[in-house]
C-alpha positions, 0 to 999 in steps of 0.5 A, spaced: 234 176 328 236 171 333 241 173 338 249 171 336 252 166 341 256 170 346 259 165 351 264 160 352 263 154 355 267 150 361 265 142 363 266 138 367 264 131 366 264 127 372 262 120 374 256 123 380 255 131 378 257 135 372 259 142 373 259 147 367 261 155 368 259 159 362 263 165 361 263 172 357 269 173 354 267 180 352 265 184 359 270 178 362 265 175 367 262 169 370 254 169 367 251 162 370 253 156 374 250 150 373 251 143 377 247 137 377 247 130 377 248 125 372 242 121 371 243 113 372 240 112 364 245 118 362 252 112 365 249 108 358 252 110 353 256 117 351 249 118 346 245 118 352 249 122 357 250 126 351 243 127 351 241 128 358 246 134 356 242 137 352 236 136 355 239 140 361 242 145 357 234 147 354 233 148 362 237 152 363 238 156 357 244 156 355 242 151 349 242 157 344 247 162 347 253 158 347 258 159 342 265 156 344 265 149 348 272 146 352 270 140 355 276 136 360 279 129 361 282 127 367 288 128 370 288 121 373 289 117 366 294 122 363 302 123 362 303 130 364 311 134 363 315 139 362 320 140 356 323 143 352 322 142 345 327 140 338 327 147 335 329 143 329 322 139 329 314 141 328 311 142 335 306 137 334 313 133 331 317 133 336 311 133 343 310 126 337 317 124 338 317 125 346 310 121 348 313 116 344 320 116 349 315 115 354 311 110 354 312 106 348 306 107 345 304 107 338 301 115 336 295 112 334 292 111 341 293 118 344 292 124 344 298 131 345 296 136 348 303 142 348 301 148 352 307 153 350 310 155 358 317 159 355 324 158 355 326 151 359 333 151 362 337 150 356 333 157 352 329 153 348 322 154 347 318 149 354 311 147 353 307 143 358 306 136 354 299 131 355 298 125 353 291 122 354 287 115 352 286 117 345 278 113 346 277 118 351 277 123 347 273 120 341 269 118 347 268 126 349 267 128 342 260 124 340 258 126 348 259 134 346 256 132 338 249 128 342 249 135 345 249 140 340 255 142 344 261 146 339 266 143 342 274 146 339 278 144 345 278 137 350 282 140 356 285 136 363 282 138 370 288 138 373 291 143 368 284 146 369 283 148 376 290 150 376 289 156 372 283 158 376 288 157 382 292 161 377 287 166 375 284 167 382 291 168 386 295 171 383 298 175 390 301 167 391 305 165 384 311 167 389 310 161 393 310 154 392 304 151 391 299 146 390 293 145 387 290 139 389 284 135 385 279 131 390 275 127 386 271 120 387 277 115 389 283 119 387 286 126 388 292 129 383 297 134 386 299 139 381 306 143 384 308 150 380 311 155 382 312 163 379 307 161 375 310 155 372 309 147 372 313 143 377 310 136 378 304 132 378 302 127 383 297 123 383 293 118 388 289 112 387 285 108 392 282 101 390 277 097 395 273 100 399 276 104 403 273 111 405 274 120 403 277 120 408 283 115 408 285 119 400 284 126 404 290 122 408 294 119 403 293 126 399 297 129 406 302 124 405 304 125 398 304 132 399 309 132 405 314 127 400 313 131 395 310 126 390 311 129 383 315 135 385 319 136 380 324 142 383 325 144 389 322 141 396 316 139 400 319 143 405 318 150 402 311 147 401 307 154 402 299 152 400 296 149 398 289 149 395 284 144 394 278 143 389 274 137 387 268 134 388 270 132 396 274 139 397 267 140 401 266 133 405 267 134 412 272 133 415 277 132 408 280 138 408 283 137 415 285 130 414 289 133 407 293 137 410 294 133 418 301 134 420 302 141 415 305 148 418 298 151 415 291 150 414 288 147 407 284 153 403 278 151 399 279 153 391 275 159 391 274 159 383 269 166 383 274 170 388 278 174 384 273 173 377 267 178 376 260 174 377 256 180 377 249 174 378 251 171 383 250 178 388 246 175 394 247 169 393 255 168 396 252 163 401 250 158 396 255 159 392 260 157 397 261 151 397 260 151 390 266 154 387 271 149 389 267 144 385 267 148 379 274 150 379 276 145 373 270 148 369 272 155 370 279 154 367 276 151 362 272 156 360 277 161 361 282 159 357 278 157 352 276 166 353 282 168 351 282 167 344 274 170 343 276 176 347 274 181 342 
């Protein structure tokens, strides 16, 4: 009898690399971490990317072991806001009303997700509302179908990275922290304190700027409190950096230039059991910050899969 699939998988599809984290919900441990370059042929279409991923999963011997999967979209194209929803409406209807108020688009153009965040200042249920172009979601679904992945959720990379931070660094929960994801030509800032979402900042460079210029622009955004909706950037106690550029030489120091503390790399594997990685800590030191979003996706997915 074939073994029943047990793993949940978080997958980040970048322009240059794909990151995967396979997590076992019952044992609450990471089983496998994978990273691969995106081949030029994979970029031709969603179908080509899906077939490329399918071959990669076979190489990793994960093609038959995945119970459910989550793939993230870039938060650069998302609208994220914390709001209290009208209790007289369903969560879905209230969220769609909020999104229509933000940018006036037809709801058919948007993919909308509402993540519970406890009670807001007025005592009503608060939700983190995410809105993203529907075309991007359909592309992800097409990729997953071609790859043979049992896709059950589509997430946002910076939200997933923040989830990875909260799981690995609980001692920092009572301090104002900026989780920064830097990938390609963009940088995102997730402001948080007491496990609450306090804002989303975005920095995007165009033209031929180098990564060090993105780091300097990101540092300026942090000092100015870009996207911060509550509190002051002067109260910032820590910056945790993740994404493809996290391990780039000199990026973290440039990002933290002028701050009262050093920027830390977000070690996505520091507080979660990862038995198969014993003896590989040196090899994973550079990989861990790059896999924060993939881990966060898997952890969120696992909440509904634990036996």
